[in-house]
C-alpha positions in Angstrom: -18.0 -44.1 -43.3 -16.8 -41.4 -45.9 -13.8 -40.6 -43.8 -12.9 -44.3 -43.8 -13.5 -44.6 -47.7 -11.5 -41.6 -48.5 -8.5 -42.7 -46.4 -8.8 -46.2 -47.8 -8.6 -45.0 -51.4 -6.2 -42.0 -50.9 -4.2 -43.0 -48.1 -4.3 -42.0 -44.4 -2.0 -39.1 -44.7 -3.8 -37.6 -47.7 -7.0 -36.7 -45.8 -7.6 -34.4 -43.0 -11.1 -34.2 -41.2 -12.4 -30.7 -40.6 -15.6 -29.8 -38.7 -17.5 -29.6 -42.1 -15.3 -31.0 -44.7 -12.5 -33.5 -45.6 -9.4 -31.8 -46.9 -7.8 -34.0 -49.5 -4.0 -32.8 -49.8 -2.4 -32.2 -53.2 0.3 -34.5 -54.6 2.0 -34.9 -58.0 -1.3 -35.8 -59.7 -4.0 -34.1 -57.8 -4.7 -30.6 -56.4 -6.0 -29.7 -53.0 -9.7 -30.2 -52.6 -12.4 -30.2 -50.0 -14.9 -33.0 -49.9 -18.3 -32.4 -48.1 -20.6 -35.4 -47.9 -24.1 -34.1 -48.5 -27.5 -35.5 -48.9 -30.4 -34.3 -50.8 -32.7 -31.6 -49.1 -36.1 -30.9 -50.2 -38.2 -27.8 -49.7 -41.8 -28.5 -50.3 -43.8 -25.6 -51.7 -47.2 -26.7 -50.9 -48.1 -27.0 -54.6 -48.6 -30.0 -56.8 -47.1 -30.9 -60.0 -49.2 -31.7 -63.2 -49.0 -35.4 -62.4 -50.3 -34.8 -58.9 -47.0 -35.2 -57.0 -45.8 -32.8 -54.5 -43.7 -29.9 -55.8 -40.4 -29.3 -54.1 -37.1 -27.3 -54.5 -34.1 -29.5 -54.5 -30.9 -28.6 -52.5 -28.2 -30.3 -50.5 -27.5 -30.6 -46.7 -24.9 -31.8 -44.5 -24.3 -31.8 -40.7 -21.2 -30.4 -39.1 -19.3 -32.3 -36.4 -21.1 -30.0 -33.8 -24.5 -31.3 -35.2 -25.5 -28.1 -37.2 -27.6 -28.7 -40.3 -26.4 -26.6 -43.2 -28.6 -26.4 -46.2 -27.4 -25.1 -49.6 -28.9 -24.5 -53.0 -26.2 -25.0 -55.5 -28.3 -25.4 -58.6 -30.3 -22.1 -57.8 -27.2 -20.3 -57.0 -25.7 -21.2 -60.3 -28.6 -20.5 -62.4 -29.3 -17.2 -60.7 -25.6 -16.1 -60.9 -25.5 -16.9 -64.7 -28.6 -14.9 -65.4 -27.3 -12.0 -63.3 -23.9 -12.1 -65.2 -25.8 -12.1 -68.4 -28.0 -9.0 -67.4 -24.9 -7.1 -66.2 -22.9 -7.6 -69.5 -20.6 -10.1 -67.6 -19.8 -7.4 -65.0 -21.3 -9.5 -62.2 -18.9 -12.2 -62.0 -15.9 -10.0 -62.7 -16.7 -7.6 -59.8 -17.1 -10.7 -57.5 -13.5 -11.9 -58.7 -12.1 -8.3 -58.1 -13.5 -8.1 -54.7 -12.2 -11.5 -53.7 -8.7 -10.6 -54.9 -9.0 -7.3 -52.9 -10.1 -9.1 -49.9 -7.1 -11.5 -50.3 -4.7 -8.5 -50.6 -6.2 -6.7 -47.5 -5.9 -10.0 -45.5 -2.3 -10.4 -46.5 -1.8 -6.9 -45.2 -3.6 -7.7 -41.9 -6.3 -5.2 -42.4 -8.7 -6.4 -39.6 -12.2 -5.8 -41.4 -11.2 -8.2 -44.2 -10.4 -11.1 -41.9 -13.6 -13.0 -41.8 -15.1 -12.1 -45.2 -16.4 -15.4 -46.8 -16.2 -15.6 -50.5 -19.7 -16.7 -50.6 -20.8 -13.6 -48.6 -19.0 -11.4 -51.1 -20.8 -13.1 -53.9 -24.1 -12.7 -52.3 -23.6 -9.0 -51.4 -22.6 -8.3 -55.2 -25.8 -10.1 -56.0 -27.7 -7.5 -54.0 -26.0 -4.5 -55.4 -28.4 -2.3 -57.3 -28.6 -2.9 -61.1 -27.7 0.8 -61.6 -24.2 0.1 -60.0 -23.2 -2.1 -63.1 -24.3 0.6 -65.7 -20.9 2.2 -66.1 -18.3 2.1 -68.8 -15.2 0.9 -66.8 -14.7 -1.6 -64.1 -13.2 1.0 -61.9 -16.4 3.0 -62.1 -18.6 -0.4 -61.6 -16.5 -1.3 -58.6 -16.8 2.2 -57.1 -20.6 2.2 -57.5 -20.9 -1.3 -56.1 -18.9 -0.7 -53.1 -20.6 2.6 -52.4 -24.1 1.1 -52.9 -23.5 -1.9 -50.7 -21.8 0.2 -48.0 -24.7 2.7 -47.8 -27.4 0.0 -47.9 -25.7 -2.1 -45.1 -25.4 0.8 -42.7 -28.9 -0.1 -41.1 -30.6 -3.4 -40.5 -33.8 -2.2 -42.2 -32.0 -1.3 -45.5 -30.9 -4.9 -46.1 -33.2 -7.0 -43.9 -34.9 -8.7 -46.9 -31.7 -9.4 -48.8 -31.2 -13.0 -49.9 -28.4 -15.2 -50.9 -27.9 -15.6 -54.6 -30.1 -18.8 -54.5 -33.0 -16.4 -53.4 -34.0 -19.1 -50.9 -32.2 -18.0 -47.8 -32.1 -14.6 -46.1 -28.4 -13.2 -46.2 -28.6 -11.6 -42.8 -30.2 -13.6 -40.1 -29.0 -15.1 -36.8 -28.5 -18.4 -38.6 -25.8 -17.1 -40.7 -22.0 -17.0 -40.0 -21.7 -13.3 -40.9 -23.6 -10.0 -40.0 -24.5 -6.9 -41.7 -22.0 -4.8 -39.6 -19.2 -7.2 -40.7 -20.2 -6.4 -44.4 -20.5 -2.7 -43.8 -16.9 -2.5 -42.3 -15.5 -4.5 -45.0 -16.8 -2.1 -47.7 -15.6 0.9 -45.7 -12.1 -0.7 -45.5 -12.2 -1.6 -49.1 -13.2 2.0 -50.2 -10.3 3.4 -48.1 -7.8 0.6 -49.1 -8.4 1.4 -52.9 -8.2 5.1 -52.3 -11.7 6.2 -53.7 -12.7 9.7 -52.7 
């Protein structure tokens, strides 16, 4: 239904269906965009609101073409990210951008341990970096400490087993995720060496 509506409005050749999203192709008046049809997802807390209604957390969900249900918490992710950025003196978001650009550069140079590093995974890993990692005077020093901290703490399962996504509602390393602790650890090792930190 969504595919039919998109193609009807934008034109058959303007939309390509993927397993999770529709790719809307750029033209002279629009940029490339991904469209994901979602529905509201509620996680009931077991508590009641003051009016007696059941309290719940609101997120979004969608099903892939393979039938897998994917649940996301965009409002919680946004709010927590803004709060962390404020607490770190705006360093949190900047370090995420630096690491994503670094990942892109490493991918362009075919460095294997950067190949499957999702942008959201990088964001969540930086979210889990220690507060002390951000207490430095330069971005070089902050980046150095963030990479070292995350590399050290992803070496063993027990050191990061309770880490959460930025939304604080999903565990970062569980079998349901598309990534692994080992993958994150190898990325930070490769990033450290690529930058030339000693």
